[in-house]
C-alpha angles and dihedrals in degrees: 000000000000130000114308109234099187129056115272118265111278108266090215099226138039112248130185090256093051092046091051091051090048093048093049090053092058122095123228094271093050091047088053091051091047089051090053091048092050092048096046110056091174090065137261123249126224088246089057091050093048088053093044092055096033091235127172095233150331093280090066089047090052090058092050093047091051087066089068089061091050093050092046092049091053087063096042096259131119121234086246086067087063107038144347129220119221128188110233135182113231132168089266093053136263113345139174114247121197126212130180114236112254093246094049093044091053094054093040092053091047093049099039092047097234 
């Protein structure tokens, strides 16, 4: 076969093998973010992630987060199969809070041994 131009067909469910492939495709910063998401079931805000990675601002974070979408697409998933972003009101104002999907969290915890 030639080069596939479209994303592979969605596998339907995260498996340990798919998670491992996904994890290996992430750079150091994305692995750090994923670790924070696995550890914090209550969600992680963009401010937390900017601090965690010692970034200048949210724009830089946006670029890093877009890599999750790219990695998910390579395996036929959508980024919404990995995490969801919710707007939340905190003392410091309106923030984005990130949560792993239940299905992705289950396989991530199993594979990362948490």
